[in-house]
Structure formats: structure tokens, C-alpha cells
C-alpha positions as CSV (number, residue, x, y, z in Angstrom):
1,M,-219.3,90.3,-87.4
2,N,-222.4,90.7,-89.2
3,S,-223.2,94.1,-88.1
4,Y,-221.8,97.0,-86.5
5,K,-222.8,100.6,-85.3
6,T,-221.0,103.8,-86.8
7,L,-221.4,107.5,-87.3
8,F,-223.9,108.4,-90.2
9,K,-222.1,111.5,-91.3
10,F,-219.7,114.4,-90.7
11,A,-221.0,116.3,-87.8
12,S,-220.1,119.1,-85.3
13,A,-221.5,121.2,-82.2
14,E,-220.2,122.9,-79.1
15,L,-221.1,124.0,-76.1
16,I,-219.9,126.5,-73.4
17,E,-219.1,126.0,-70.1
18,K,-217.9,128.6,-67.5
19,K,-216.3,130.7,-70.7
20,S,-214.4,128.0,-72.2
21,R,-215.5,126.8,-75.4
22,F,-216.0,123.2,-76.3
23,I,-215.9,122.1,-80.1
24,G,-216.9,118.2,-80.9
25,Y,-216.4,117.3,-84.2
26,A,-217.3,113.3,-84.9
27,Q,-216.5,111.8,-88.4
28,K,-217.0,108.1,-89.8
29,A,-213.3,106.7,-90.4
30,E,-212.8,103.2,-91.9
31,S,-208.9,103.0,-91.1
32,E,-206.3,104.3,-88.7
33,T,-205.1,106.2,-91.8
34,E,-208.7,108.4,-92.0
35,A,-208.6,108.6,-88.1
36,V,-205.3,110.5,-87.7
37,D,-206.1,112.3,-91.6
38,F,-209.2,113.7,-89.6
39,I,-207.3,114.5,-86.5
40,N,-204.5,116.6,-88.3
41,E,-207.5,118.1,-90.1
42,I,-209.2,119.5,-87.1
43,K,-205.9,120.5,-85.5
44,A,-204.9,122.2,-88.4
45,K,-208.4,124.0,-88.4
46,H,-207.5,125.3,-84.5
47,T,-203.8,125.5,-84.4
48,D,-204.3,128.8,-81.8
49,A,-206.5,126.4,-79.3
50,T,-205.8,125.3,-76.2
51,H,-206.2,121.5,-76.6
52,N,-207.5,119.2,-79.1
53,V,-208.7,116.3,-77.6
54,Y,-209.5,113.0,-79.9
55,A,-210.3,109.5,-79.7
56,Y,-210.9,107.1,-82.0
57,S,-212.4,103.4,-82.6
58,L,-211.5,101.1,-85.3
59,R,-212.6,97.7,-86.5
60,E,-209.4,97.2,-87.6
61,Q,-207.0,95.2,-85.7
62,N,-209.8,96.3,-82.4
63,T,-208.0,99.3,-82.4
64,A,-208.8,102.1,-79.6
65,R,-206.8,105.1,-78.9
66,F,-207.2,108.5,-77.6
67,S,-205.2,111.8,-76.0
68,D,-205.8,114.3,-73.3
69,D,-203.5,116.6,-75.5
70,G,-202.3,118.1,-72.5
71,E,-205.3,118.4,-70.3
72,P,-204.7,116.3,-66.5
73,H,-204.5,112.4,-67.4
74,G,-207.7,110.7,-67.6
75,T,-210.3,114.0,-67.8
76,A,-210.5,114.5,-71.6
77,G,-209.3,111.7,-74.4
78,L,-210.9,108.4,-72.1
79,P,-214.0,110.3,-71.4
80,V,-214.4,111.2,-75.3
81,L,-213.7,107.4,-76.1
82,E,-216.2,106.2,-73.5
83,V,-219.1,108.0,-75.4
84,L,-218.4,106.1,-78.2
85,R,-218.0,102.7,-76.1
86,K,-221.2,103.5,-74.9
87,E,-223.2,103.5,-77.9
88,N,-221.1,100.5,-79.4
89,I,-219.7,102.7,-82.1
90,I,-216.9,101.7,-84.2
91,N,-214.9,103.0,-87.4
92,A,-215.5,106.6,-85.9
93,V,-213.5,109.7,-84.6
94,V,-214.0,112.2,-82.5
95,V,-212.1,115.5,-81.8
96,V,-212.9,118.2,-79.3
97,T,-211.3,121.0,-79.3
98,R,-211.0,123.5,-76.2
99,Y,-210.8,127.3,-76.1
100,F,-209.8,128.1,-72.3
101,G,-212.5,130.7,-71.1
102,G,-210.0,131.4,-68.1
103,T,-212.0,129.7,-64.9
104,L,-210.3,126.3,-63.9
105,L,-212.9,123.4,-64.1
106,G,-211.4,120.9,-61.9
107,A,-211.1,117.4,-62.9
108,G,-215.1,116.4,-63.1
109,G,-215.7,119.3,-64.6
110,L,-213.7,118.5,-67.8
111,V,-214.6,115.1,-67.5
112,R,-218.4,116.4,-67.6
113,A,-217.4,118.7,-70.6
114,Y,-215.6,116.8,-72.6
115,S,-218.1,114.1,-72.6
116,A,-221.0,116.3,-73.2
117,A,-219.3,118.0,-76.2
118,A,-218.4,114.6,-77.7
119,K,-222.1,113.3,-77.4
120,L,-223.3,116.9,-78.8
121,A,-221.3,116.0,-82.1
122,V,-222.1,111.8,-82.1
123,D,-225.8,112.8,-81.8
124,A,-225.6,115.8,-84.4
125,A,-223.9,113.1,-86.6
126,G,-226.3,110.3,-86.2
127,I,-225.8,106.4,-86.1
128,A,-225.4,104.0,-89.1
129,Q,-226.6,100.4,-88.5
130,M,-224.3,98.3,-90.8
131,R,-224.9,95.1,-91.9
132,M,-222.9,92.5,-94.0
133,F,-224.5,92.0,-97.3
134,H,-223.6,88.9,-100.1
135,I,-223.3,90.6,-103.4
136,C,-224.8,88.3,-105.7
137,R,-225.2,87.3,-109.3
138,T,-227.6,85.4,-111.1
139,T,-228.7,84.5,-114.7
140,I,-232.6,83.7,-115.3
141,E,-234.6,83.5,-118.3
142,Y,-236.8,85.8,-119.7
143,N,-240.1,84.3,-118.6
144,E,-238.9,83.8,-115.3
145,H,-237.4,87.1,-114.9
146,Q,-240.8,89.2,-113.0
147,K,-240.9,86.0,-110.6
148,L,-237.4,87.0,-109.4
149,M,-238.0,90.6,-109.4
150,F,-241.3,90.0,-107.2
151,E,-239.1,88.1,-105.2
152,L,-236.6,89.9,-104.5
153,E,-238.5,92.9,-104.0
154,K,-240.4,91.1,-101.3
155,A,-237.7,90.3,-99.4
156,G,-236.5,93.7,-99.3
157,V,-233.2,92.8,-101.7
158,L,-231.4,95.9,-103.3
159,V,-230.8,95.5,-106.9
160,T,-228.1,96.8,-108.4
161,E,-227.8,95.9,-112.1
162,T,-229.7,94.4,-114.9
163,D,-228.3,93.1,-117.9
164,Y,-230.9,92.0,-121.0
165,T,-228.8,89.7,-123.4
166,E,-229.7,86.4,-124.1
167,N,-230.7,85.6,-121.0
168,V,-231.3,88.4,-118.1
169,T,-228.7,88.8,-115.4
170,V,-229.5,90.5,-112.1
171,E,-226.8,91.5,-109.9
172,Y,-228.1,92.2,-106.2
173,A,-227.2,92.7,-102.4
174,V,-228.8,90.4,-100.1
175,L,-228.3,89.9,-96.2
176,S,-226.2,87.4,-95.4
177,S,-228.5,86.1,-92.7
178,D,-231.3,85.8,-95.7
179,F,-228.9,84.4,-98.5
180,E,-229.9,80.9,-98.1
181,E,-233.5,81.5,-98.2
182,I,-232.9,83.5,-101.5
183,A,-231.2,80.6,-102.7
184,D,-233.4,78.1,-102.3
185,K,-236.1,80.6,-103.6
186,I,-234.4,81.2,-106.8
187,S,-233.8,77.5,-107.4
188,E,-237.7,76.8,-106.7
189,I,-238.9,79.4,-109.2
190,T,-236.4,78.2,-112.1
191,N,-236.8,74.2,-111.4
192,G,-232.9,74.2,-110.5
193,R,-231.7,76.0,-113.9
194,S,-230.7,79.0,-112.4
195,T,-228.3,79.6,-109.0
196,V,-227.0,82.3,-106.9
197,E,-223.1,83.1,-107.9
198,K,-221.5,85.1,-105.0
199,L,-219.1,88.0,-106.2
200,G,-218.1,89.2,-102.6
201,E,-219.4,90.8,-99.5
202,R,-219.4,94.5,-98.3
203,Y,-221.1,96.3,-95.6
204,R,-224.0,98.6,-96.0
205,G,-225.5,101.1,-93.7
206,V,-229.5,99.9,-93.0
207,I,-230.7,102.1,-90.4
208,T,-230.2,105.2,-89.2
209,E,-230.8,106.7,-85.8
């Protein structure tokens, strides 16, 4: 997977439906442990709530789980999960807390209310487009340093560290889709004397909505 969408930041939002209060919480989660910890944190914050419904979707083993937390089956947790699925968001967890207002909403009303609260929280959190980068290192002679920096900047490559010793060593993050082009350019400007050393791979957020 070269890219995926997740949440940009923690956020919360709420709505009132027939005197019932719905509070949506959304957060990025890299693992099931992080998702469960977040759910437990919200539950501890709202121990007096009528329901704490949740859903999460993870890259880790393609995991997706949800809970109605006592609401009628299919009226709460699944609609929250569907909000994430509709936006193709993964590595994210959403909890919707409900304080019952005294009026029954019916199955359709519950689905709409939980979906709306989850969507409000997700919209408030924003969406980050995560893309795969190669973390690279190149050692180059001083008289070729400016050429290298020009090419990296032109390609939108993120330089993370520069070490000036006998030669110049530059560490940078390049999109996996641009790696071959950058490697060829570095070989060209150094007449094959310098190469690109891969140090690893990492996802970075490059676009937010």
C-alpha cells in the first residue's frame, strides 16, 4: 500500500437529537492497543453516559471492530464504522457517547444520530493522506552539493539532515514513486560517483482535507 487516508488530529463534536445528547470523538490509532486505550479513556470520562458506542478500522491485519454498547443491534456501532468506510479512512477510532434525553428515537433515528455525530467528529479531525516515503542518504562532494540540493528541492524532496565533514552527507525522504527518478538524477549530476542508500521506509502525511 503506497498511500492511505487517516485522521489528521484528535477532535470532538456534538449534536442534540430529541433531547438526547450525542458526543463524537475521533482520533488516529496506529494499533488495536491504541484504539482500545482511546475507547477506555472516553468511557472513563463519561462513566455516567447511557451508551459509549465505538468503531475502529486499522491497517494492522485489516482489523475493523465496533460495539453498539447496549443499543439495538446494528443501530449504533456499525453506522459509526460506515462513516470511516465511506471516507476510506483507516488507522482511526471513533467513539460516540450518548446521554439519553427521555425520547425514544427508533432504529432509523438512532442510525441517523450516531452516523451524524461520528461524521461531525471525523470532519472536525480532518483527513490526512499518508504516502510511503523512502528514507535515503547520499554522500556527495562539496562542489556538487548545490546541484544536489537544487534537484531535491525541485522534486519536492524533504531534506531531514545534512552532515558536513570530508564530504557532504544528506539524508532525505523521497516518495517511493519518485525514487528511481531521483536516483537517476543523482547519478547523472555526479557522473556515477554518488548513489542513493536506502535507510528504510516510512509513511508521512502529505495532504489534509
